[in-house]
C-alpha positions in Angstrom: -19.8 31.8 -23.3 -20.5 28.4 -22.3 -24.3 28.3 -23.6 -23.4 29.4 -27.1 -24.0 26.4 -29.9 -23.0 25.9 -32.9 -25.1 23.3 -35.3 -27.1 22.3 -32.2 -24.0 21.5 -30.0 -23.8 23.2 -27.0 -19.9 25.0 -26.3 -18.3 22.8 -23.2 -15.1 25.4 -22.8 -14.0 23.1 -19.8 -14.1 20.4 -21.9 -12.7 21.6 -25.1 -9.8 23.2 -23.0 -8.5 20.4 -21.4 -8.2 18.4 -24.4 -6.2 21.7 -26.1 -4.2 21.5 -23.1 -3.5 17.8 -23.2 -3.5 17.1 -26.4 -3.4 19.9 -29.3 -0.7 22.2 -27.3 2.0 19.1 -27.7 1.6 18.9 -31.3 3.8 22.5 -31.4 1.5 24.0 -33.9 2.0 26.8 -35.9 0.6 30.3 -36.5 -2.3 29.9 -38.9 -2.6 25.7 -37.7 -6.2 25.0 -37.5 -7.6 22.0 -35.2 -11.1 20.9 -34.6 -12.6 20.2 -30.9 -15.6 18.6 -30.3 -17.2 20.4 -33.4 -15.5 23.8 -33.1 -12.6 24.7 -35.4 -9.5 26.3 -33.4 -6.7 28.3 -35.2 -3.1 29.2 -34.1 -2.8 33.5 -33.6 0.2 33.5 -32.0 3.0 31.1 -30.4 6.6 31.0 -28.8 8.6 28.0 -28.8 12.3 27.6 -27.3 12.4 30.5 -25.2 15.2 31.0 -23.2 13.4 29.9 -19.8 11.7 27.3 -21.1 8.4 28.5 -22.3 6.3 26.9 -24.8 3.1 28.7 -25.2 0.3 29.7 -28.1 -2.9 31.6 -28.6 -5.9 29.9 -30.3 -9.2 31.7 -31.6 -12.3 29.6 -31.5 -13.6 30.5 -34.9 -17.2 30.7 -34.2 -17.2 32.8 -31.0 -14.1 34.7 -31.8 -12.8 33.9 -28.2 -9.1 33.9 -27.2 -7.4 31.3 -25.0 -3.5 31.2 -24.2 -2.7 28.0 -24.0 0.9 26.9 -22.2 2.5 23.7 -22.7 3.7 21.0 -20.2 7.0 19.8 -19.4 9.0 18.6 -22.4 12.4 17.6 -21.8 13.1 16.3 -25.1 12.9 19.6 -26.7 16.0 22.1 -27.3 15.3 24.4 -24.2 14.2 21.4 -21.9 16.3 21.5 -19.0 14.7 24.7 -18.2 11.3 23.3 -17.9 13.2 20.4 -15.4 14.9 23.3 -13.6 11.2 25.2 -13.4 9.3 21.8 -11.9 11.9 21.7 -9.0 11.9 25.5 -8.5 7.9 25.2 -8.0 8.2 23.2 -5.4 10.3 26.2 -3.5 9.4 29.8 -2.2 11.1 31.8 -4.8 8.9 32.4 -8.3 10.8 30.9 -11.3 11.6 32.8 -14.4 9.4 30.8 -16.5 6.2 31.8 -14.3 7.1 35.0 -14.7 7.5 34.6 -18.4 4.6 33.4 -18.7 2.5 36.0 -16.6 4.2 38.9 -19.1 3.4 36.5 -22.3 -0.8 36.8 -21.0 0.2 40.5 -20.4 0.8 41.0 -24.2 -1.9 38.9 -25.6 -4.1 40.9 -23.3 -3.1 44.1 -24.1 -3.7 42.7 -28.2 -7.2 40.9 -27.8 -8.6 42.7 -24.8 -11.6 41.2 -23.6 -12.0 38.9 -26.0 -8.9 37.1 -24.5 -11.0 35.2 -21.9 -9.2 32.3 -21.1 -6.1 30.4 -20.2 -5.3 26.4 -19.7 -2.4 23.6 -19.3 -1.5 20.5 -18.2 1.2 19.7 -15.9 3.8 22.3 -16.0 1.8 24.3 -18.4 -1.3 23.9 -15.5 0.5 25.4 -13.1 1.5 28.5 -15.7 -1.9 29.1 -16.2 -2.5 29.0 -12.3 0.0 31.2 -12.0 -1.8 33.8 -14.2 -5.0 33.2 -13.2 -4.4 33.9 -9.5 -3.6 37.2 -10.6 -6.1 38.2 -13.0 -9.6 37.1 -11.4 -11.5 38.1 -14.9 -10.0 35.2 -16.5 -11.1 31.7 -17.0 -8.5 29.1 -16.2 -8.6 24.9 -16.9 -6.0 22.8 -16.3 -5.4 18.9 -16.5 -3.2 17.3 -13.9 -1.3 20.9 -13.0 2.0 21.1 -10.8 1.6 23.4 -7.6 2.8 26.9 -7.5 5.6 27.9 -5.2 5.0 28.9 -1.9 3.5 31.9 -1.1 1.8 32.3 -4.6 -1.5 30.9 -3.5 -3.6 33.0 -1.1 -5.0 30.2 1.4 -8.1 32.3 1.9 -9.3 32.7 -1.5 -11.6 30.3 -3.3 -10.3 31.5 -7.0 -13.6 30.5 -8.6 -12.0 30.9 -11.6 -9.6 28.3 -11.8 -10.8 24.7 -12.4 -8.3 21.6 -12.1 -9.5 18.4 -13.1 -7.6 15.7 -11.6 -7.0 12.3 -13.5 -7.4 9.1 -11.1 -4.5 8.0 -12.2 -1.9 10.5 -12.5 1.3 10.5 -10.8 1.8 14.0 -10.2 -1.9 14.9 -8.2 -0.8 12.1 -6.3 2.2 13.1 -5.5 1.2 16.5 -4.8 -1.4 15.3 -2.5 0.3 13.0 -0.6 3.3 15.2 0.4 0.4 17.3 1.5 0.9 20.0 -1.1 -2.5 20.1 -2.8 -3.0 23.4 -0.9 -0.7 25.1 -3.1 -3.2 24.4 -6.2 -5.9 27.3 -6.1 -9.2 26.9 -7.6 -11.8 24.1 -7.6 -10.7 20.3 -7.9 -12.9 18.0 -9.7 -11.2 14.5 -9.8 -12.2 12.4 -13.4 -11.8 8.8 -13.9 -10.1 8.4 -16.8 -6.7 6.6 -17.2 -5.4 3.2 -16.4 -3.8 1.6 -13.8 -0.7 0.7 -15.9 2.6 1.4 -15.5 2.8 1.3 -19.3 0.0 4.7 -19.1 1.8 6.8 -17.3 2.6 9.6 -20.0 -1.1 9.2 -21.0 -2.8 9.2 -17.2 -0.6 12.4 -16.8 -1.7 14.1 -20.1 -5.1 12.8 -20.2 -4.3 12.0 -23.5 -1.9 9.4 -26.0 -0.1 11.0 -28.2 -1.2 10.2 -31.9 -4.6 10.7 -33.7 -7.4 11.8 -31.8 -9.7 8.9 -32.8 -11.5 6.6 -30.4 -9.2 3.9 -31.3 -5.8 5.8 -30.9 -7.6 7.2 -27.0 -8.3 3.8 -25.8 -5.8 1.2 -24.3 -6.3 -2.8 -25.0 -6.5 -4.8 -21.9 -6.4 -8.9 -22.0 -5.3 -11.1 -24.5 -6.8 -11.4 -28.0 -9.4 -14.2 -27.9 -9.6 -14.3 -24.3 -12.6 -13.3 -22.1 -12.5 -9.4 -21.6 -10.1 -8.7 -24.1 -11.6 -5.2 -25.5 -10.3 -1.5 -24.8 -10.6 1.3 -22.4 -11.1 4.8 -23.6 -9.2 7.5 -21.6 -9.5 10.7 -23.3 -9.9 13.0 -20.5 -12.4 15.5 -21.9 -14.8 12.6 -22.6 -14.9 11.5 -18.6 -16.0 15.6 -17.8 -19.9 15.4 -16.9 -21.4 18.8 -18.2 -24.9 19.6 -19.0 -26.8 19.0 -22.1 -28.1 22.6 -22.1 -25.1 25.1 -20.7 -22.1 23.0 -21.6 -21.4 23.8 -17.5 -19.8 21.2 -15.5 -21.7 19.3 -13.5 -20.4 19.0 -10.4 -21.8 19.6 -6.8 -23.8 22.8 -7.2 -21.6 23.8 -10.5 -23.9 24.2 -13.5 -27.4 23.0 -11.9 -29.4 25.8 -13.4 -33.4 24.7 -14.1 -34.2 24.6 -17.8 -36.6 25.7 -19.7 -38.4 23.1 -21.9 -39.0 24.6 -25.2 -38.3 23.8 -28.5 -34.8 25.2 -28.9 -33.6 22.9 -25.2 -35.5 20.0 -26.9 -33.2 19.9 -29.9 -30.0 20.2 -27.6 -31.3 17.4 -25.8 -31.9 15.0 -29.3 -29.0 16.7 -30.7 -27.0 15.3 -27.6 -28.5 12.1 -27.2 -27.7 11.2 -30.9 -24.1 12.2 -30.6 -22.4 12.2 -27.3 -24.8 10.4 -25.0 -25.3 7.6 -27.3 -21.7 6.9 -27.8 -21.1 6.5 -23.9 -23.6 4.6 -23.2 -22.0 2.4 -26.4 -18.7 2.2 -24.1 -21.0 1.3 -20.9 -22.3 -1.6 -23.0 -18.9 -2.7 -23.9 -17.4 -2.4 -20.6 -20.5 -4.8 -18.9 -20.5 -6.9 -22.1 -16.8 -7.6 -21.1 -17.3 -7.5 -17.8 -20.4 -10.6 -18.1 -17.9 -12.5 -20.4 -15.0 -12.3 -17.5 -18.1 -13.6 -14.7 -19.3 -16.5 -16.9 -15.8 -17.8 -17.7 -14.9 -17.8 -14.0 -18.0 -19.9 -13.0 -17.0 -22.4 -16.0 -13.8 -22.8 -14.2 -14.8 -22.8 -10.6 -14.6 -26.4 -10.5 -11.5 -27.0 -12.0 -10.0 -24.4 -10.0 -11.1 -26.4 -6.7 -9.7 -29.4 -8.2 -6.5 -27.6 -8.7 -6.5 -26.0 -5.0 -7.2 -29.8 -3.7 -4.1 -31.3 -5.8 -1.7 -28.1 -4.5 -2.8 -28.7 -0.8 -1.9 -32.5 -1.3 1.4 -31.8 -2.6 2.5 -29.0 -0.8 1.2 -31.4 2.6 3.3 -34.2 1.4 6.2 -32.4 0.2 6.4 -31.0 3.7 7.5 -34.1 5.6 10.2 -34.8 2.9 10.4 -38.7 3.9 9.2 -40.5 1.7 7.6 -42.6 4.4 4.4 -40.1 4.1 4.5 -40.1 0.3 0.9 -41.0 -0.5 0.0 -40.3 3.0 -3.3 -38.3 1.8 -4.5 -41.1 -0.2 -3.9 -43.2 2.8 -6.0 -40.9 5.0 -9.1 -42.5 4.3 -8.4 -46.0 5.7 -6.4 -44.9 8.9 -8.9 -42.2 9.8 -11.3 -45.4 9.4 -9.6 -47.9 11.5 -9.3 -44.7 14.4 -12.5 -44.2 14.2 -13.0 -48.0 15.0 -10.3 -47.8 17.7 -12.7 -45.0 19.2 -15.7 -46.8 19.6 -13.8 -49.7 21.2 -12.7 -47.1 23.8 -16.4 -46.0 23.9 -17.9 -49.7 25.3 -15.3 -50.0 27.6 -16.0 -47.0 29.4 -19.5 -48.2 29.1 -18.5 -51.0 31.0 -16.8 -49.5 33.5 -19.2 -47.5 34.3 -21.6 -50.5 34.8 -18.5 -51.9 37.3 -18.8 -48.4 39.2 -22.1 -48.5 39.8 -21.1 -52.5 40.9 -18.7 -51.5 43.6 -20.4 -48.6 44.8 -23.9 -50.7 45.6 -25.1 -51.4 48.9 -24.8 -54.9 49.0 -21.0 -54.3 48.4 -20.9 -51.9 51.1 -22.2 -54.9 53.6 -19.8 -57.3 52.4 -17.0 -54.9 53.4 -18.8 -54.4 56.6 -18.6 -58.2 56.9 -15.5 -58.9 56.3 -13.9 -56.2 58.3 -15.7 -57.7 61.2 -13.9 -61.2 60.6 -10.4 -59.3 60.6 -11.3 -57.6 64.0 -12.0 -60.8 65.7 -9.4 -62.9 63.8 -7.1 -59.8 65.4 -8.6 -60.3 69.1 -7.7 -64.4 69.0 -4.4 -63.6 68.3 -4.2 -61.6 71.3 
């Protein structure tokens, strides 16, 4: 159950299953191998690799809770039967049920017959997420958690069903789910969809954006991406592990999205101990990341402020060079420097024109005066008299 506690630590199934699906399953663990996830120990109790259909799957047991989980591995083209994964990926877009999906369902039925009600969940990443969902749509009693799953074949998902037993986590920069939604096939992924803000928008991080984790060790350094140049402002690391970006209740371990996991918590010593343990570990660690990110952001802002004057000077110089080179003629080289002198001379000419215009206005007034009109009439009379004398 999600609220089971081990050493004052709440079990968050979603976080654990995402990490198992996106990281541990790709390590190809063998039977009896163990690994730790968020303070809980898991042991591999069954495995199938190199199946003719391409199916790679393990069953693990949470040692503390005694519950079992079937974990489907995603596409791995580099393995011996890797081409079957590629074929299945292509078939998922069509209307027919691939053989690997049938094999995944058959394997679940075998494990269910063996472990009964103790088999409570399935999980997977990529194609493995699609296989987990293919099982969960037929078994509403099993919990399915996926990270960046593939779609299911047409007809496998009943669009009138909510599938509350299925939760899909989409990484912000995952190429697969972005493509699936981009071509309007998102409705072929059953259950809830929750977007988490992990990953980085770098082409070099394509695989880790899709898997939710980087291959290597499951440490803070290995599960992070270095950004910026060493010694330059803003240089640091972005922590990308998908499980760390799933927000869950400190007390129940349930994901806190929408109305999920929003139950009232009784204030008692046990719950306060859980709060204290969470603050001491996960919460303070995440706050440390936030503080680190803010520090790098401030470094970038302060550096940009210092460079403002230089950038303006560079921009002016660049504009001057572009202006001069645009004409090409040597006559115009240096025209920007002479611009102020030309502007001064032009302003002087404009002032002289204004003065002349003012004088002209005065002359117009004079010409339009009454005295001038009288003179005009006098000269007209003389002209008339001269004309009469001639006749």
